[in-house]
C-alpha positions, 0 to 999 in steps of 0.5 A: 309135742305135748308142750305144743298141744298145751300151748294151742289149747291155751291160745284157744282159751285166750281167744273165745268166739264172739257172741252176736247182739242180743235179739232185743237189741237187734229189734230195737235197732231195726225199729230205730232204722225203719221208723224214719223210713215209714214216717217219710213214706207217710208224709210223702203220701200225705203230700201227694194227696194234698197236691192232688186236692190243691190241683182239683181245687185249682181246676174248679176255679180255673176260669176265676183265677185266670191261670190261662191268661197271659197278663202284661207285667206293667201298663204305661199311664200314657197308654190309651184306654182299650176300646169297648169289647176289645181284648188286650193281649193274645186271648185267642187260645183262652178258654171262655165260659158261657157267661162271658159270651156277652163280654167277649163276643158280640152276642147277647146271652139268652137261655130260651128261645124268644120271638125276634120282634113284636111281629113274630110274637103276634104271628106265633099267637095263632100258631098251634103246635098240635096242628103242625104237619111235623107233629101229625107225622110222628105224634107219639115220638114227639110226645116221648121227646116232650116227656123226656126232654121238656124239663131241660127246656123248662129249667135251662142251663144257666150255670152250666160249667161242663163246657168252655169256648176256645179258638180252634183255627182260621177255618173253624173259628171257635168251638165248644169243648167238654170241661168235664166227662160227658156220658152217653145220652147226657143232655148237652143243652138247649139251642137258644136264639131268636125265632125268625122267618125265612126272610132272615135266612136269605138276608143273613148267614145261615151258620147260626140258623136252625130250622124248626117248622113252617107256619102260615104268614099272618099277612100274605097267607103264604108258607113261611119257614121258622128258624132259631137264629143264634147270630145276635143272641143265643147260648154256648151251643151256637159255637158247636161245629159240624163233623161227619162223625159227630159225638152229639145229635139234635133232637126236636122237642115240642114244649110250651107250644113251640119246637125246641132243639136239644143237643144230646150226647151220642157217646161218651165224651172225654175232657177237652174233646170238641162238641160236634153235630152233623149239619149235613145230610146225615143230620136228619130228624123225624120232621122229614126235612134235611139240612143241606151241607153247605161249604163255607167259602169265607172264614168263620164269622164267630171271631170275638170282637171282629169288625165283621161281627160288629158291623153285621149286628149294627146293620141288623139293628139298622134295618127292618127285620121283616123287609130288610129295608133301612129304618131311616132311609132319609139319613146317611147310612154307613152300610149303604155308603160302604156298599156304594164304595165297594161297587165303585172300587170294583168298577175302577179295578175292572176298568183299570182305573185303580 
């Protein structure tokens, strides 16, 4: 027994306990292992920040870079040159800037209201806004509007990059959308166009007409309504559509002896949200006059470069803006001929001859 105990003690002495690594070595190994991980994390964070910065710069230059356009790979040399004011390819869902209106739409871009012609300019010389019935009804409120929003009418919105124009559907046509976040009570813009009389309202579509006041006709002495007509000339606000629950409202601002229409945000507007106002009975100003809600029987007439818009613009230039008569009745007029053709075709259909 004694011999066996001695043997066990020898075995114990021959196999001593293993000692662990020193603490310093462990720390060094930990640092060696953790440093690459920290380095990778830092580099990934930098890459994410750089990526966000690049995307932010791309969003600012979105329109200039043309990222939303679909371009054709090649164009044949034998292909006919595109006609003027005709966009090649499917650009219906493209986003347009305000300064592209004259290029892609049959609209002259103007940043302030202007008299439609010399006759209107002459008629407005005798107009005094202080004698206007509208001003007399609520002088204090309109003076406040003038102080609050007159500066926006003066400076205009020439380089406004907060919005873009885009096609919606066959019913609405084009609309105006927010490219940036808009806060409540922010000024959207000033509605611009040509100042015209009620005669223009009866002759042409009322979609782009904004009633501003009534004046005494310089020749007949009768009461005549004045409108801002943005059909042939205006700014991006002409594309604002109607909504029963709009996010903007129109405010009448007396400035420089004339009524101006300023659009103001009623609530916060998110990015890519459509800008809308109410054209119905809910849209009412202190001017005491309501705009009647009108149901559009035909489709939208703000399609870019459509034959309809071209014909309407050319027809407007071919007729006297005051009387609606042809400026050159002795010459063959294609619009008059087209009207006659339509009447003849209708008669033929009615009598079964077509």
